[in-house]
N, C-alpha and C positions, 0 to 999 in steps of 0.2 A: 493195459492198465495206466502207465505212465502216460499214454497220450492224451486218456480220460481225466486225468488230475491235470495237466497242462491247460487242457482246454477249462475245464471248471474254474482254474485260476485267473484265465483269461475272461471268463463271463464275470466271474466277482469283481476283476478290477474296473471293467468299463461301467459295471452297475453302482459302483462306489464312487461314479465321477470322473473317473481318470481313464487317460490315453494314452498308448504308448507314445504317441507322436509330439504330447506335452509334457513329458518328463524332462526334467532338467539335463541341459547337454551339457558337454565337457567342453575343452579346448577346441576351438576352429579346428576342421580337418587342415590337413596341407593344401594349399593352393586355395583358400578360402581368403578374401580381404576382411579385414576387421574394421569397420566404422569406426573413425575416431574425427576429434576436433584438433586441426591443426593453428598453429599460430607461429609466428617470425620472431627470431630473437631481435631486438632493437637496442639501439646505444642512444643513451641520453643521460644530461648530467641528474644526478641524484641526492638530494641532499643527506647528508647526515646529520642526524638531531639526538637529543638526548631530551628523553620525557620527563614530565614532573606535574604535580599537582597542584595548581594555582587557586588562588583565591585574588578575585577584582578588589580593588581599593579606591576610593575617592582620591584623585590628586589632591584635595585640600577638603576639608571638611571642618564647620564651626558651627559650633552651637551658642544660639544667640541667646543671650541673657539682658535684665535690665542693671544698669548700674546704678539708679537712683530709686528711691520708694515712691508707690503712686499708684492710682487707679489706671487702666488702659483704656484711652477714650476712643482711640482710632485704630484698625487693623486693616493696611494699606496693600495686602498681598492677598493672592488667592493660593490655596495648598498645589504643590507641584508646579507654580509658575517658575518659569525662568529670570532671574534677578539679575542685575549688574550691579558692580563695587558703587555704595553710594545709594541707591533706591530704598527708599522710606518702605518700612515694613511694619512697624507699630507707633504709637504715640502715646506716652503718659502725661497724665493733666498736668500743664506746665503753669500754672496759676500760682503754686507757692513757692515756685523757683524764681519764676518773673517777679513775685513780691521779695524776695530776698537780695534779688540782685538790685532792684530799686532803693532797697533799704544800704545796701552796702555804697551803692551810688551817692545817697544821700550824706549818710556819714563821712563821707568822703570830701563832699562840697563843704560840709559844714568845718572839718578841719582844715582844708586849704583857705578856708575865710579866717579861722583862727590864726592859722600861720602867717598870710598875708599880714594881721595886725602886729603879732608878734617880729616880725621881720622889720616892720615900721619903728617900733620902739627900740627894736636894738640900732638902728640907725641913729636915733635921737640920741641911745644913751652912749654910741660910740663918737658923736660930736661935743657931748657935755663931759666926757671923761677926761680931757687934756685940761679943762676949766676948774674942774673939783666940784661942779654942781652934781657929780654923778659919781658914785663911789664905783672903785673896780668890785666890789662883791656884787652888786645890783647888774651889772655890766655881764659880769661871768654868769648870774642865774638867768638872764635873759637869754645869753648864747645857748644856756642848756634847755631854756623853753622852744626855742627855736629848733633845737635838735630833736626834741622830744615829739614836737608837731611834724616835723619831716618822716619821722620816725612811724607816725600814726597811719600818715598818709600813705605810708609804701604799703602798710599792712592791710589799710582801706582798700589799696589797688589790687591786692592778695586777694581779699574777700572778694572783690568786683570779678577777678578772673576765677576763682572758684564758683562763683554763684553762675556765670556765663556758661563754664563749662558743666555745670548741673543742668541748667535750660538746656544745653547740646542735649545732653543725655536723655532728655525727655522725648527724643527726636531718635527713635532706634532705626538704623541704616542696615544694610547688607555691606558685611566688609571684605566680601570676596563675590566674583562672577559665579554663579552655580542657579542651582536648581532647589526650589524649599520644598520641604518635606511636609509631613503632617504637622498643623498650629495645635501647640501643646497646651496654649492660655487662651481662653476666649474673652472677648469684649467685655470691661466692665470688673475684671478682676484686679483684686488690689497685689502687687507683687511688692517683695522687698530685695532689696540689693544684698542684703548679708543672706538670704537662703538661696541666693542663686538658681532661683526657677529656672529653669530651660523655657525659652519661648517658642523657638524654632530651630530645626538643623538644617543648614545649607550643605550642599555636597557639590563641588566642582565636578564634574563630566567628562570635561574636553580640555585637555587631555585626561588620561587615566592610567592608573596603574594595575599591573599583575604582579602580585609576588608568588615566588614558586621555590621546589627546593630539589637539586639534583645529587646523585651521589659522589661523594668527594673524590673519587676516581677519575671523575672528568673535569678536576678543576683545572688542572694544568694545561689541558689542552683549550678550555674556555678561555683563561687568563692569557694564552700566549693568542689565541685567535682575535679575541676582543683588543688585544692591545694594537693591531692592525686598521680595523675598524669595529664601529659595532654590529654584533651578531644580532641576526634578526630572529624574531619569537613568534609562531603562530599560536593562536590561542583558538582553542576547537570546545564545542559545547560538550556535554555531560555524556552523548553517544560516541563520543572521540571521533566523528566523521564530518560534521557540519562546522567548517572553518568561520570563526568569527570575526576576527582582526589579526592584522599583522602588525607588529610592532620592532621595537630597537631594545638590546640588553641596554640598561642604564646603572645596572648596580650589581658588583659582587661584594656580599658580605665581607666582611672582616675578618671571620672567623667558622671554624667548622663547628658544629653541632655533633659535639663528642658523644654525645647519648644517642644519637641517629647516624652518624657517619655522613651526614648529608650538608651543603652549601645553600644559602638560601640566596635567592636573585631576585630582582626587580627587573621589569621591561616596561617600557612605557608607550602607551597606545595613542594615535591621534581621538580615535573613538568618536569620528565626525557621525556616523550612522548611529551612535548609541546602541549597538549592539552588546557593548561590553556593560553591566551594572555593578556598583558597589554589593560585596557580598557575595557575588555571585561565585560558584565554584567552576574552574573550566579545567581542561587539560593542555597544560603549555608543552611547545616542542620548541628546542633551542636548537637550531641548526648551525652547528660547530664547524662544518666545512661542507663542500659539495664532491662528489664521484663524478669527475668530466668522462664524459662518453661510456659509461658505463654499460656493458653488457646486462639487459633485463629480459625477462621473459615472465609470463603470470605466475604466482606463486604456488598453483597447483600444478603446474607441470614438474615441479621438480619433486622426485620420490626419496624416500628413504629407505634403505638396507643396511646389513651387516657390515658391508665395506664403506659405508657411507652415502652421499646424496648422488642421484644419479636421473635420468632423464631420456626420452627416447628421440632421435634424431633422425627426422623423415630423409632418408637418401631422394634421388634424381628418379631411381626405378620404384619409388613407392614401397619400398623395402623399408623398414625401420632399423636404427641401430642403438644400443643400450650403451649409453656413454656415460661414466662417471665425472662430476662437475664438482666445483668448489663454491659455495655461495658465502658471499661474505657477509649479507644481509636480507632480511625478507620486512619490506615493509609497503602499507599502502598497498597490499595483494598484488606487488612485485616481488620477485626475487631476483638478487643482483648476483650475477654467476660473474664472479672472478675469474675462475679456469674452467677450460673444457668445453667452451662454446663460442661461436664466431658470430658477429653481426650478420644478418640475413639468412642465417640456418632456419630453417623449418622445423620445429618440436612439435609433439603430440603433448596438446592441452588437455585434451580430456579423451576417455576412454582405454587409456595405458595399460590398466589393471587386465587387461586382457593380452596383453604382448608379450612376446618373447624376442629374443634376439633374431634378425632375419624375417620377422612376421612381414608380412603382405598387407597393407590398409589403403582404405578408399577413405577420403576426405569427407565428410559430410558438414553441414552448417549447424552452427552450436544454437543451441536453444536459447540462451541470450549472448547477446553480440557483445564480443569483448573486443577492446581496442586494440588488441593485437592478433585478434583471430584474423585467419584469411576468408 
């Protein structure tokens, strides 16, 4: 009866699409090698950095406005154009300012002619004064007249200077090297200086800034190392993997933000390839120091148990040793092993979850080649 039940059970198992041969297997039997991917512990210089979320800022940004009233008669640039300091951007109708200049010049010419006549009269009065043919009062009045005309001429010159300046303001030029943005006022519009209407914005992209914040706990180390040489800063894209640019730390803010416990930093980048753009969010990495000849392995090599971090070292007889290690940091898919591993030792990079102390392994090729895989 028992045999019939067992046979019936086996038949039902096969009919349901299962096979004893395909049932899950336990740990490999003794003497069978476990296939693993191996790697070699390498020694290299590993940067120690502090991360922070940063914002790209233009080195300089200017909003161009008109300083005189009038109609825009010329637009002398295209949107998005690179311009140099002094390049013409707009022209305001200059005719009224040219007329004001000519009027001020004419007034000065008239006053100069009057002054010349008054000075000649003063010379005559001065000669007649000793003879008594001219009174002292008339002489003093003439001196005052000459002084008034001299003052009038000085005022005329000031009017000329102001008129010339207003005439220059009709020719609106770029104050900096940079790139123009969208034109904010079209040709023919009337602009007033009192309304401070923005005409265009110019931003300087080369060089460029990135401002970011880091925890205050790193401030002492940053200040100490920055005192020896400007620290390097790397700017990464939003995926935190694509390196955009490298620059130098140029500012450590003079106070800590007490509400967040962070300090604001600023780095300067040459930005010759214009990969950084004003207003863009980037991941900033401030390199505060470098671990010289640090032992590194792929991060997936290290596992964690109740007693801490460990990994499997492949010995010369193709058996493995479970070894406790001390990991200083994990970054860029690399684990920096501070203690427990030597340069050149072979380690198990993949397949270690099926291993036990002393297990025999066979090295297979990785699915995705690793820089450290054999």
